[in-house]
Every structure is written in structure tokens, then in C-alpha cells.
N, C-alpha and C positions, 0 to 999 in steps of 0.2 A: 525262562525257556518257553517258547511258543509251541503249543502242541499242534500236531498235524491231524489229518482225518483218520489215521489208522487207529484201530481199537487197541485197548489195553496198553495205553501209552506210559502212564506214570502210576506207580502204586501209591495210593493214599489210604491211610488206615480208616476203617469204618467207624461210625459213631458207636457209643456204648450199646451193647446188646439190649434189644428190646426198647430202645429209645430213639426217637427222631427229634433232635433238639429244637428244630425251628418250625414256625408256621409261616405261611405266605400271607402277607397283608396287602400287597399290591402286585398285579401281574400286567405287564405291557407286552403285547405281541406286535411284531412288524414283519409280515410274511408276504411272500409272493408265490402264487400257484402256477406251475408249469404243466399244462395238460399234455403237451407234446411229449415231455419226458416222464409224465406221471409222477411228479415230485413236487415238493415245496421246500422253501429255504427262507431263512431270515433270522430274526433274533427274538429272544424272550428275555425281558428284564424282570427279575424277581426282587421284591423287597421282602426281607425275611426278618422275623423277630425271634430271638432266643427265648424259649419258654422253659428251658431247663434250669436247674438250680446251680449250674456251674458254667464257666465259659465254654464256648463251642467253636471249633475251628474248621470243621468239615461239614459240607453240605451234601447229603445224599439225594440223587435225582434218578428218575426212571424215564426212559424214552423208548419209542417204538423200535423194535428190533432191527429194522432196515434203515434207521436213521443214525447219524453220527454227529457229534459235537466237534466243531473245528477250532473254537476259541472261546475262552471265558475270561472276562475282565470284571473288575470292581467299578464302583461309581467314579473313581478317579482315573480310570483307564488303565490301571495296573493289570497286566496279564497274570492270570492265576493258573497255578498248576492243577491238572485234573487227570483222572484215569477214566477209562470207559471199557466195558467188556460186555459182550452178549452172554447172558447167563440165564439159567432156569430159576424160577422161584424155589425157595427152600421147601415150601409146603405145597407146591403145585408143579408136578413134574412135566406139565405140558405148556406152562406159561413162561414164555421167553421174552426178555426185554434187554435193552441196552442199559446197564447199570452204570451210572456216572457218579464219580466222587470228586468234589471240588474242594481244594485246600485254600482256605481264605488267607489273605496276607497277614492277618492277625486274628486271634480268637475274639469272639464277640461275647461280652459279659452278659450275665443273665438280665433279661428285660430290654436289652439294647437291640438295635436293628442294623442290618447291612443290606447292600444291594449288589446283585451280580447280573452281568449281561452275558447271555449264552447264545453263541452263534451256532446254528445247527441246520441240518437239512437232510433230505433223502426221500426215499419212497415210503408211502404209507400203506400198511397191510393190516388186515383184521385179525381177530382172535377167535374165530368160530371153532377152531380145534380145541380150545380150552373148555368148551361147553357153553360159552357165551355166544350163542348163535346170532344175537343181534349186532355183534361188533363185526360188521362186514366192511369196515371203513377202507376207502381207497380214494385216490385222486381220479376223478371221472367227471367229464364236462356235463353229464346228465345229472349227477348229484354227488356232492362231496360234503363230508362233515368232519370237522376238526374238534376233537374232544379228548378229555383225559382218559376215557374208557379205553381208547386205543393208543394212549401215550403219544398223541399227535404233537404235543409240545411238552417240554420237560416238566415233570411233576415231582413234587417232594415225596420221597419214599425210599424204601429198601426192598429187595426181592423177597418179601415175606407178606403173604396176605394177612396173617395174624397181626403183625406189627403195624401194617398200614391201616387196618380196620380199627386198631386201638386208638388212632388219631381222631376217630369219630367222623360223622358226615356233616357236621355243622360248622366247620371252620370257614370263616368268611374273609373275603378279600375284595378289593376294588380292581377294576380292569380297564385297560384301553386296548382295543384291537384294531390294527390297521392291516387290511388284507388287499393285495393287488391282484386283480384277475382280468382276463380279457373282457372287452366290452360285450355286453349281452348277458353276462353273468351277474347275478345279484348276490351280495353277501348279506346274510341274515343272522342276527343274534339279539339278545335282550339289551336293555340299556338305551342310552340316548344316541341317535344317529346324527352324525355330522354330514354336511353336504359332500357327496362323492366328488372326487377330482379325476378328470380324464386327462390322460397324456397319450397322444397318438391312439393306439388301439387298446390301451390298458386303462382300467379304472381302479382307483384306490378308494375303498370303503372304510370309514372310520366310525367306531362305536366306543362309547365310554359308559361305565356303570353309573346309574343314577343313585344307586345305593349298594351296599356290600352284597356279594353273591356267594353261594356255596359251591357253584360249579360254573363252567363256561362251555357252551356249545356254539360252534360257528358253522352254519350250514351255507352251502353255495350251490346255486342252481339258476336256471333262467326263470326266476320267480316273477309272479305278479303280486301286487299288494292291495289289500283292502284295509282301509283305516277309518276309524271313527273315534270319538272321544274316549280315551282310556284303553283303546284296543288297536292292535296292528296285527294283521294276518298276512303271512307270506305263504303263497300257495302255487302249485304247479299250474301252468297255463290251461291244461285240460280240466281243471277242477274249479272253475269259477262258480258253478252252482253249489259245489260243496263248501266253498268259502262262505257263502251266504248261510248255509246250514250251520256251519260251525259258529259263525257270528251270533246267530240266534240262540244256539245251545249254550254258548259262553254266557250270554246275558241272563238266560234263565237259571243256569246253575249257580252263577255268582249271587243272584238275588236269593235263591233258596238257601244257600249256605250261610249267607249273612243273616237271613231270618232265623235260622236254626242256632247259629253259634256266635252271632254278633259280628262287629267289624273286624277286619283282618288285623288292624293295628298298624298298617303301613299303606302308604299311597304310592301310586306309580302306574305307568302305562304297561298293560299286559301285552306281551308279544306271543303269538302262536305261529309256529313254523311247521309246515307240512314236510314230512320226510317219507321215504318209501316204506311200504309194508314190511314188517319184520325187522326194522332197524331199532326198535326200542324207544319208548316215550319217556319223558322226564319233565318235571315241572318246577318252576320257581317264578314268583312275581317279578323279581329283579332280573333273573337270568333268562326268563322266557320259558315257554312250553314247546318242546318238540313233540309233535303228534303224528303218528303214522297215517298214511293215506286212507286206511280203512274207514276212519271216522269222517273223512271228507266225502266218501263215495257211497256210504251205506248208513242210513239213519240208525239201523240196528246196532251199529258199532260205536255209537256215540258214548256208550258206557266207558270206553277207553279214555275219551276226553274228560268225562266226569271224574274218573279216577285221578287224573293229573290235577284237575282243578281243585279237588278236595284237599290235595296236599298243601294248598295255599293256607289252609286252616290248621296246619300242624305247628305246634310250638317246637322250638329247637330241642332236640333230644339230648338230655344230659346223661344218659346211661352210657357207660364205656365198658366193653363194647355193647352196642345197641342190639336188642332183640328184634328191632324193626317192627314193633307192633303197629306203627303208623301205616305200614303197608297193608296190614289186615284191616285197619279202619278204612283206608281208601278203597279196598276191595268191597267192603260192605257198602260204603257210601256210593260207589259207582252204580250199584243196583238200586239203592234207595232213590237216587236221583233219577235213574231211568224209570222207576215206578212213578215218581212224582211228576216228571216232566213229559214222559213219552207213553205212559199207560202200560209199561211193562209189568207183568204179574206172574212171573214164573219162578217164585222163590223155591218151591218144592223141587223143581227140576234142577235148579242151581245147587241146592243142598245135596241132591243125589249125585250130581256130577262131582262136587267137592268130596263127597264120601268115597267115591271110586278113586279119585286122585290121591286122597290121603291113605287109603288102604294100599294102593300101589306104591306110593312113596315110602310108606313105613315098612313094607316088605323089603324094599331095597335099602332102607336105613333103619336097622334094628334099634337105634338109640331113641326112636320115637317113644318107646315104652318106658324109658328111664330118664329122658332129658326133658324137663319142663320148658315151656315156651320162654320163661324168664331167662333161661340160659342159652337160647339159640345163638345169640351173638358170640358168646364164649366158645360154643361148640361148632361155630360156622355152619349152622343149620337154618340160616335165615330164609332159604328158599321155601321152608315150611311156613314162614310167618304169614304169607298171603292167605293160605287156606285155613290154617288154625286160627289166625286172627280174625278173618272174616266171620267164621262161625261163632267165635267168642262174642264179637260185637253184635251179631245177629241175635244171639241168645239174650244179651243184655237188653237189646231193643224190644224183643218180644216180651220179656219179663217186666221191664220198667215202663213200657209204653213209650210212645214218641215224646211225650212231654217230659217224662222222667229222664229218658236217655239224653235228650237235648239239653236239659237243665244241667246234667252232670258234665257232659263234655263241654258245654258252653262255659261253665264255671272253671274247668281245668284250663281251657284255651285262653280265656280272658285274663286269668291270673298269671299264666306262664308264657304267653306268646312273645314277651320281650326277652327275659333272661333265660327262658327255657324251663323244661320240666322233665321229670323222670317217670318211670312206670309206677313208682310208689305214689307220686303225686296224682297220677291218673286213678289209681285204685282208691285213694282217699276221696277223690271227687265223686266217684260212683257210690262208695260206701256212705258218703254224706247225704246222698239223695235217697238211698234205700239199702238197708242191710241185705235185701234180697239179692243184691249184686255180689255179695261175698262168696256164696257157694260157686257161682259161675266163674268168678275170677280165680278162686282156689282150684277148681277142676281144670280150667283152661290155661291159666297163666303160671301159677306157682307150683302145680303138681301135674301129673299126667293122668289124672282121674278120667278125663274124657276118653283117653285111649283104652283104658281098662274097660270102660263101659262099651266101647266099640267092639273090643275083642269078646266081650261077654254076650254080644248078639244084638245090642241096641243099635238102631239106625241113627244116622246123624240127625235126621229130622226129629226122631223121638227125643234125642238128647237135647237138641237146641230149643225145641218148642216145649219141653216138659218142665222147665224150671218154674213156669208161671202157675202150675197146677199144684 
């Protein structure tokens, strides 16, 4: 039976509680953007591998709440039954999605793969009401971004933050993206660009991954492009001077990071894509960096770009769920790079600002005093990982010195950038360089000793700078 566009069409049983049996290994998008209607439509083809220990016959997907699925088929063209319904997340009462359940023609044995083709379309809306103020996504000729954050294309998952986070942030897939837009619009993403094809007033842009990616962001705007060996920058027409600034900042930061932590262990062209202020940045060598316009327009904002570039020196995170300590490291490194490249020297002011933020956050979140950093992933407290992690790494840097700090993290990264590493591996690397790191990691990662000291009257500066004495 062929499903229509109406919601809640056919009831399909959910996957086992707490488990999403598949991972995406390939994603192919073929989309057309309609600015007049403010909508997009097309297909997504997903190649899925069963990672469960038993056969799986149902694929759970999430889609933007104003989009609908019209048809699902398998690789042979067999039409598949599916249901869809707009629902709230079980553990987030303001996060609303179209939850889609696809019934496969036959269950997929453990370790085997299947392919589904999803025909969908509709209007794209953001999710600022959920507290994710950067997800302002919409179809707009001035700027459009298609990404999983707004469920602009069907994503594997169920309506539960906890269960989706348990999948981790390092699942990799290959992609092909074909996006048709009016002439004058430029489609930008990471990967290898094929020659655009023009048909009348429309242009089809095609990209394919040069290596596996962990996410896919597709930005569309009247971009200009700056290219050199190993780098491609998409920028807004009014920011040509800023593109040169970013070009030089990328070169400087990449050189410093390689000096400190060694080669990334992967080669490829880096893509930097300018997006409007407030829309959220993200980084990957393979998938590209989306960077807000602040860094293009104000040299003092380049630390935002440094934050994203430092993520290229993250090993895949093997903790499930992750405490996101790498965000704390990136926050520390953004300021260290600003100090090294731009003469920035306001560590005390930043620590005072972080202290004010932590005191405010912990007043609103009483679990600060009982939940160690190591458990932030389980407790869904990873918003604290930036400030707590930044201070932890700053304290390690002050205590071990630049040479000791860099030797520890370089050892961790070079050993684990391929297969991935855990927080336990990171702790072992710092301990291997100096036992002086043990107290810092105990107070900041495995216990809440730092918070007890803050409540007792110590300033964050006193705590972070005092371990070396």
C-alpha cells in the first residue's frame, strides 16, 4: 500500500526500548529548494547497517515538524510501509518532530546492511523555542542551511534525547549531495565539488565526501569563493576582506596546532563556510567548518574560528555517553591560539567571566555540587563542559607548563586519532607526563572538588593557578 502525505498513516512498532539498531554508513540527498514557497523537496537515500545482536525490521527516523514523508522504498523499488506523526520528545517537552517509523520488507540480520529511499518535503522551521537559539533554520534566499540539527533531512533516531545521545557523536558515513537552486545561489558544503549543471534558470550543485564524515551541513547563499591549496572559503559578498583575514588565521592556527600536537593523521581540503551571526559554528576536516560572520568581520572574534579548528585535533570520543571534555579543550585552545597568534593576554578576565558563569549556572543547576564532570553526558549537563573543561585544561597548562601539557595531549592524540580514545586514556596520558596532573583531574573531572572550593570562597583564579605552588 502506498502511503500518502497525511500524518500517522500506518502504525509500525517501535524498536526495542533504549536501542536504535542501525547506523548510517551512506547518505545521498537529491533536493530542490523553492524560495517562492519557502520549502524544499526531494529524496534521501540511506544505507543502514544493523549493529544490534539480533535481526531488525524497523527503521526509526526523525524529520522537521513541518515536513512529511510521501513515500519510502527499498533498493529494489519495493514500496515500504511507514507511519509518521508529529510528537514531543519524551524527555524534552518543547522539542517537537515528525517521528517516522519504516517497516522493512524483511528483517536485516546482525551485521548486514539495507538501503531505503525516502521521498519527503515541506517547510523548514527552527528550534529556538527549545533553548537551541542557534537553530534559526528556514528557507530564505539570503541564507539557508540544511542540517540535522533542524532535522532538515530524515535522521536516524527516536524522540528521546537520552537514547539519541547514547549513539555517540562519532558515527561516520559517506555522502553525496545534489541540491538544485535558482541561478545566483551557491551551494556550499565539505567534500569534493563536481561541476555545477545549469538548466534554464536553475543550477544543480553536487558534492561527494572525500572521506567519511560525522555530520553534514549544506549552506546556500549568494556566496563568493576564495581558494588556495588545501583551503576553500565560501563568504558573503560584503566580507571579501574578512575572507582574507580568515585565510591567514586558518594558516597560522593550523601551523601552531600541528607544531603542538603533531599531524592530524588525515589529509584533505578544508572548507570554511561563512554563516550569519548567532547560527552556531561546527567543525570537521571532511565535512567542513561553518563559522559565524563575527570571525570574518572582527579580528577580536577570531577565537571562535580557533575553537573550531582545534577540534580537528580531537580523537574520536569512545565514551558513551560522552562528557564532551573536548569542548572544554577547544575553549581553552581558542584562547591559547589567540594569545599565540594575535597577542591576546586577558586570561584573568576570562577566568573571572567563567567564574561568574559557573556560579550562575550552578545556582540554576544544583547538581553542580554532586555530579562530576565525568558524568555530564549521563546527566545531560554537557552545557557545563565548556566552562568546567576550559578551566581544567587551563589548570593543567599552568601546572605542567606548555612543554608538559603539549607532550601529554600530543601523546594522547597521536595514539588515539585513528581508533578513538576515552577520558581514561586522556587521564593516563597526563599522568604519564606528570603525577602533578592527578590532583587537577581528580578535582575537576572525577569529583566535584572544584565546586566545593568555589563555595568555600576560593576564586576560580586561585584554584586554577594554585596547583603549581
